[in-house]
C-alpha positions in Angstrom: 6.3 7.5 26.4 4.8 3.7 25.3 5.1 5.4 21.5 9.2 6.0 22.3 10.0 2.4 23.2 7.9 1.2 20.2 10.4 3.0 18.1 13.0 1.4 20.4 11.8 -2.1 19.8 11.4 -1.5 15.7 15.0 -0.2 15.6 15.8 -3.3 17.0 14.5 -5.5 14.8 15.6 -3.2 11.8 19.3 -4.2 13.2 18.1 -7.5 13.1 17.2 -7.2 9.2 20.4 -5.3 8.7 22.3 -8.2 10.3 20.6 -10.7 8.4 22.0 -9.0 5.2 25.2 -9.5 5.6 24.4 -13.6 5.3 21.9 -13.6 2.4 24.1 -10.3 0.4 20.5 -9.1 -0.1 18.3 -6.4 1.4 14.6 -7.0 0.1 13.9 -8.6 3.2 13.3 -5.4 4.3 10.1 -5.3 2.5 8.8 -8.3 4.3 9.4 -6.4 7.4 7.9 -3.2 6.9 4.4 -4.5 8.0 6.0 -5.9 11.3 7.4 -2.6 12.0 3.9 -1.0 12.1 2.4 -4.0 14.0 5.3 -3.5 16.7 3.7 -0.1 17.6 0.5 -1.8 18.4 1.7 -4.6 20.1 4.5 -2.7 22.4 1.7 0.1 23.2 -0.6 -3.0 24.2 1.9 -4.7 26.7 1.9 -1.0 28.8 -1.9 -0.4 28.5 -3.3 -2.2 31.8 -6.9 -2.6 30.7 -7.0 -2.8 26.7 -10.4 -1.1 25.3 -12.8 -2.8 22.8 -11.4 -0.3 20.5 -7.7 -1.7 21.0 -8.8 -5.5 20.5 -10.4 -4.2 17.5 -7.3 -2.6 16.0 -5.0 -4.9 17.5 -6.6 -7.9 15.3 -7.0 -5.6 12.2 -3.1 -5.0 12.4 -2.4 -8.4 12.8 -4.4 -10.2 10.1 -3.0 -7.5 7.7 1.1 -7.4 9.1 1.1 -10.9 9.0 -0.7 -11.7 5.4 1.4 -8.6 3.6 4.6 -10.4 5.3 4.0 -13.6 4.3 3.2 -12.5 0.7 6.2 -10.7 0.0 8.5 -13.0 1.4 7.0 -15.9 -0.6 7.3 -13.5 -3.7 10.6 -12.4 -3.0 12.1 -15.7 -2.1 15.4 -16.2 -3.5 15.6 -13.2 -5.7 16.9 -9.3 -5.2 14.3 -6.4 -5.8 15.8 -4.1 -8.3 15.3 -1.1 -6.6 17.9 -2.5 -3.8 20.5 -3.2 -6.8 20.0 0.0 -7.9 20.3 1.6 -4.4 23.7 -0.4 -4.0 25.2 0.7 -6.9 24.9 4.2 -6.1 25.8 4.4 -2.9 28.9 2.2 -3.0 31.8 1.9 -1.7 30.8 0.4 2.2 26.9 0.1 1.0 27.4 -3.0 3.8 27.6 0.2 6.4 25.5 2.9 4.5 22.8 0.3 3.9 21.9 0.2 8.2 20.4 3.6 7.3 19.6 3.9 4.0 17.7 0.7 3.9 16.8 -0.6 7.4 16.8 2.5 9.7 15.5 5.1 7.5 12.6 2.3 6.9 11.9 1.5 10.3 11.5 5.5 11.2 9.1 5.9 8.0 6.7 3.0 9.6 7.0 4.3 13.2 5.6 7.8 12.0 3.0 6.3 9.6 2.2 4.0 12.7 1.1 6.6 14.7 -2.5 6.1 14.6 -2.5 2.2 16.1 -0.6 3.2 19.5 -3.2 6.3 19.6 -6.4 3.9 19.1 -4.5 0.9 21.4 -3.4 3.6 23.9 -7.2 5.0 24.2 -9.8 4.1 26.5 -12.7 6.1 25.3 -16.0 4.5 24.2 -16.3 3.3 20.5 -18.1 5.6 18.5 -19.0 6.5 14.4 -15.2 7.2 13.8 -14.5 3.7 14.5 -17.2 2.1 12.7 -16.2 4.0 9.7 -12.7 3.4 10.3 -13.6 -0.2 10.4 -15.4 -0.1 7.7 -12.8 1.3 5.2 -10.1 -1.1 6.4 -12.1 -3.8 5.5 -12.4 -2.7 1.9 -9.0 -1.6 1.2 -7.7 -5.3 2.9 -10.0 -6.6 0.5 -8.8 -4.7 -2.6 -5.1 -5.3 -1.2 -5.7 -9.1 -1.0 -7.5 -9.4 -3.9 -5.0 -7.5 -6.3 -2.1 -9.2 -5.0 -3.7 -12.8 -5.3 -5.1 -12.2 -8.8 -1.3 -11.0 -9.7 -0.4 -13.8 -8.4 -2.1 -16.4 -10.4 -1.0 -14.1 -13.4 2.3 -14.5 -12.9 2.3 -18.0 -12.2 1.3 -18.9 -16.0 4.5 -18.4 -18.2 2.5 -17.8 -21.1 1.7 -13.9 -18.8 5.6 -13.2 -19.0 5.0 -10.0 -21.0 1.2 -9.5 -20.9 -0.5 -7.1 -18.9 -3.3 -8.1 -16.4 -6.5 -6.4 -16.7 -9.0 -8.3 -15.4 -10.5 -8.9 -11.7 -9.9 -5.5 -9.6 -6.8 -4.7 -12.2 -9.7 -3.7 -14.7 -10.4 -0.8 -12.6 -7.3 0.7 -11.4 -3.6 -0.1 -12.4 -2.6 -0.2 -8.8 -5.2 -1.6 -6.8 -2.7 -3.2 -4.2 -1.6 0.5 -3.4 -5.3 1.9 -3.7 -6.2 -1.1 -1.4 -2.9 -0.1 1.1 -4.3 3.5 0.9 -7.7 2.8 2.3 -6.3 0.8 5.3 -4.4 3.7 6.6 -7.3 5.9 6.1 -9.4 3.6 8.0 -6.7 3.2 10.9 -6.5 6.8 11.1 -10.6 7.4 11.2 -9.9 5.1 14.2 -7.5 6.7 15.8 -9.3 10.4 15.2 -12.2 8.9 17.8 -9.5 9.5 20.4 -9.7 13.0 19.3 -6.3 13.1 18.3 -5.5 15.1 15.4 -1.9 14.1 14.5 -3.2 11.0 13.2 -4.0 12.6 10.2 0.0 12.9 9.2 -0.3 9.2 8.6 -2.5 8.3 6.1 -1.3 11.6 4.0 1.8 10.2 4.3 1.3 6.7 3.3 -0.7 8.3 0.2 2.4 11.0 -0.7 4.5 7.7 -0.6 2.3 5.2 -3.0 1.2 7.8 -5.2 4.7 9.9 -5.8 7.5 7.9 -4.2 7.6 4.3 -4.3 4.5 3.1 -5.1 2.9 4.5 -8.4 5.2 7.1 -9.9 8.4 4.3 -9.1 6.5 1.4 -10.8 5.4 3.1 -14.0 8.9 4.3 -14.6 9.8 0.7 -16.0 6.7 -1.3 -16.3 6.7 0.2 -20.0 9.9 -2.0 -21.1 8.9 -4.8 -19.7 4.9 -5.2 -20.9 4.7 -4.0 -23.9 0.8 -3.7 -24.1 1.2 -1.0 -20.9 1.0 2.1 -23.1 -3.0 1.1 -24.3 -3.6 0.1 -20.8 -2.6 3.1 -19.3 -5.1 4.7 -21.8 -8.1 2.9 -21.1 -7.6 2.3 -17.1 -7.1 4.7 -13.9 -4.3 5.0 -12.5 -5.0 4.9 -8.6 -8.8 5.0 -7.8 -10.6 2.7 -9.5 -13.4 3.6 -12.1 -14.8 1.8 -15.4 -12.3 1.3 -17.9 -12.6 4.2 -20.2 -13.3 1.9 -23.3 -16.1 -0.2 -21.6 
């Protein structure tokens, strides 16, 4: 039941984002809302749990740090500009995109985030004692969070220099993976699933599997690499020497 309340809260937040698009004529802010959708599931569950367990407190802390960091980062990165993906979606769905965007962009991402955040609901709602699954899950979350933060920080510094406009970042964590930020995000959700699995609920595994597929085949690696070759002339060489997703030593080392 609490999980259904979370969906209502997420959809309400998505509706606010849709209304904001009327004023801005932009839709990229839904990216900033994405991680907050997940946090809403955790906090809506926590509101209805009378006595929060240690597991719940740890998960609430982890999802708060992760969601706020990612939302703030994307807000600053996208401030004042529209992502080309949403321009393409707009062009493909005229006329009346202002209305269609409610379900094509905002409601769709809200429901997807709700499904993926299921392990958060399970973990916060649990009263079982901590066990080895929790330790493994929190460790995996920490590793994934590190990779994601480092990747975003290094990429921001790289992009801040005008001389790097058409260059390829191949140092730091980007030396070992072409998409270390997506790899980190993937580990974060496998970590949350492990924590949820500590409660014995088998449905928690839907979340990381779905997130992995999205990152690899839909909105992450696959989509990014469709256009990046035209923007970064040296990317073909980078592809030859660097793993796409799972980090590994460069092939020319």
